[in-house]
C-alpha positions in Angstrom: 60.3 -71.9 -171.8 59.4 -70.7 -168.8 55.8 -71.1 -168.0 53.3 -69.0 -166.5 49.5 -69.5 -165.2 47.3 -66.8 -167.3 46.6 -64.7 -164.6 50.3 -63.8 -163.4 51.1 -63.6 -167.1 47.8 -60.7 -167.2 49.1 -58.8 -164.4 53.0 -59.0 -165.6 51.7 -59.0 -169.4 54.5 -55.7 -169.9 57.5 -57.8 -168.6 56.4 -60.2 -169.8 57.0 -58.8 -173.3 60.4 -57.6 -172.6 61.2 -61.0 -171.7 60.1 -62.6 -174.8 62.0 -59.5 -177.0 65.4 -60.5 -175.3 64.6 -64.2 -177.3 63.0 -65.9 -174.1 60.0 -68.4 -175.0 57.0 -68.7 -172.4 54.0 -70.9 -172.8 50.9 -69.6 -170.6 48.6 -71.7 -168.8 45.4 -71.9 -167.5 44.6 -74.5 -164.4 48.1 -75.9 -165.6 47.0 -76.4 -169.0 48.9 -74.9 -171.7 47.0 -72.5 -173.9 49.4 -69.8 -175.6 52.9 -69.7 -176.1 54.8 -66.6 -176.1 58.1 -66.5 -178.7 59.8 -63.4 -180.4 58.9 -62.6 -183.6 60.8 -63.7 -186.5 60.8 -62.1 -189.3 60.0 -63.8 -192.9 63.1 -65.5 -194.5 62.7 -64.4 -198.2 65.3 -67.0 -199.5 63.1 -70.1 -197.5 60.0 -68.9 -199.2 61.5 -68.7 -202.9 63.3 -71.7 -202.6 59.9 -73.3 -201.6 58.1 -71.8 -204.1 61.2 -73.0 -206.6 60.2 -76.5 -204.8 56.6 -76.8 -206.0 56.8 -74.6 -209.2 59.5 -77.8 -209.9 57.6 -81.2 -208.5 54.1 -79.6 -210.4 56.1 -80.0 -214.2 54.8 -83.0 -216.1 52.4 -83.9 -213.1 49.1 -85.0 -214.1 45.9 -86.7 -212.6 43.8 -89.1 -214.6 45.0 -87.2 -217.6 43.9 -84.1 -216.6 45.9 -80.9 -216.6 45.9 -78.6 -213.9 43.5 -76.4 -216.3 41.3 -78.9 -216.7 41.0 -79.5 -212.9 39.8 -75.5 -212.3 37.7 -75.6 -215.5 36.2 -78.8 -213.7 35.9 -77.1 -210.1 33.8 -74.1 -211.4 31.6 -76.3 -213.2 27.9 -75.8 -211.4 29.4 -72.7 -209.2 26.8 -69.7 -209.5 28.4 -66.3 -209.6 28.8 -64.1 -206.4 
């Protein structure tokens, strides 16, 4: 991963974007301390999200907290709240 100073990054930002678009990762530093990272944009992985949701649904089945259901906990959290 390439490291570049903030001042140089500002001067050559368009070129840095071209490099990142080709897959390179770049760390931007200020006075030698990393402050940002330029990385290629990754499209959301729909299948990965569906698997995560499926695992969460399976995890929650039959789980209770001290005998309270999810609905009980939600309703308890709403008590004492004033409407907006």
